C-alpha positions in Angstrom: 6.0 -46.3 12.1 4.9 -43.8 9.4 2.2 -42.6 11.8 4.8 -41.6 14.3 6.7 -39.6 11.7 3.6 -37.6 10.8 2.9 -36.8 14.4 6.5 -35.7 14.9 6.3 -33.5 11.8 3.1 -31.8 13.1 4.5 -31.2 16.5 7.6 -29.6 14.9 5.6 -27.4 12.6 3.1 -26.1 15.2 5.3 -23.3 16.6 5.8 -21.9 13.2 2.1 -21.7 12.4 1.5 -19.9 15.7 4.1 -17.2 15.0 2.6 -16.3 11.6 -1.0 -16.6 12.5 -3.0 -13.6 11.2 -0.2 -12.0 9.3 -0.2 -12.1 5.5 2.0 -10.6 2.9 0.5 -7.7 0.9 2.0 -6.6 -2.3 1.6 -3.0 -3.5 2.5 -1.8 -7.0 3.6 1.8 -6.8 3.7 4.0 -9.9 5.4 7.4 -9.6 3.5 9.8 -11.9 4.9 12.8 -10.1 7.9 14.7 -11.5 10.1 14.3 -8.4 11.9 11.1 -7.3 10.3 9.3 -4.3 12.8 8.5 -1.6 10.5 7.0 1.0 7.3 5.1 1.2 6.0 4.2 4.7 2.8 2.6 5.9 0.9 2.2 9.1 -2.5 0.7 9.9 -5.2 3.4 9.7 -4.7 6.0 12.5 -1.5 4.3 13.7 1.7 6.0 14.5 4.3 3.2 14.0 5.3 3.8 10.4 7.1 1.0 8.5 9.4 1.8 5.6 8.7 -0.1 2.4 11.4 1.1 0.0 14.4 0.2 2.3 16.8 2.7 0.6 15.5 2.3 -3.0 14.0 5.2 -4.9 11.3 5.5 -7.5 12.2 7.9 -10.4 9.5 10.4 -11.4 7.6 10.3 -14.6 6.3 6.7 -14.5 8.9 4.5 -12.8 7.3 1.7 -10.9 8.2 -0.8 -8.2 6.4 -3.5 -6.2 6.9 -3.5 -2.4 5.7 -6.0 0.2 4.3 -5.6 3.6 3.5 -8.3 6.2 0.4 -7.3 8.2 -2.7 -8.7 9.8 -4.7 -5.6 8.8 -5.9 -4.7 5.3 -6.4 -0.9 5.5 -3.3 1.3 5.8 -2.3 4.9 5.5 0.6 5.3 3.1 3.0 8.2 3.3 5.2 9.1 0.4 8.3 11.4 0.7 9.9 13.1 -2.3 13.5 13.9 -2.8 12.8 17.6 -2.1 11.3 16.8 1.3 7.6 17.2 0.4 5.3 14.5 1.7 1.9 13.2 0.8 -0.3 10.9 2.8 -2.7 8.5 1.0 -5.2 7.6 3.7 -7.1 4.3 4.2 -5.7 2.3 1.3 -7.2 -1.2 1.4 -4.3 -3.5 0.5 -6.5 -6.6 0.4 -8.7 -5.1 -2.4 -6.2 -2.7 -4.1 -2.8 -3.8 -5.2 -1.7 -0.6 -6.9 -1.1 3.1 -6.0 -0.5 5.8 -8.5 1.5 8.6 -6.8 0.3 11.9 -8.2 2.1 15.2 -8.4 1.3 17.5 -5.5 -0.5 20.7 -6.3 1.2 24.0 -5.3 -1.6 24.8 -2.9 -1.5 21.4 -1.3 2.3 21.7 -0.9 2.1 25.1 0.8 -0.7 23.8 3.1 1.3 20.7 4.0 4.4 22.6 4.7 2.5 24.9 7.0 1.0 21.9 8.9 4.4 20.3 9.1 6.0 23.5 10.5 3.2 23.9 13.0 3.7 20.2 14.1 7.4 20.7 14.4 6.9 23.8 16.5 4.4 22.0 18.8 6.8 19.1 19.2 9.6 21.4 20.3 7.4 23.1 22.9 6.2 19.8 24.3 9.7 18.3 24.4 9.1 15.5 21.9 
């Protein structure tokens, strides 16, 4: 009789194992060393376009505030995009979440900010012309 119970348990648990095969939970410890508050942190597998929000409405105060976020993914290497309260964005490319569990968000340099704004404006213009 106990043998039958074990078989029934294995059969019941098998669909759950198939759904989560390959995906694992990654934890990322974010430290905001910038002066501005971070309002969004999103990630996508390297080169991807489907960004997933990690903060879910929370913020990270500037000057050293920290938070741990989690991401379920079957891939280790992700691009991480950070958005500040003033609209500026920074992308940290190719972060290996299997090897590195922390990311220190640095203040943006004035030159980098101007270049990033120009690129964003050009991208917005191009999107308007292509109808996206």
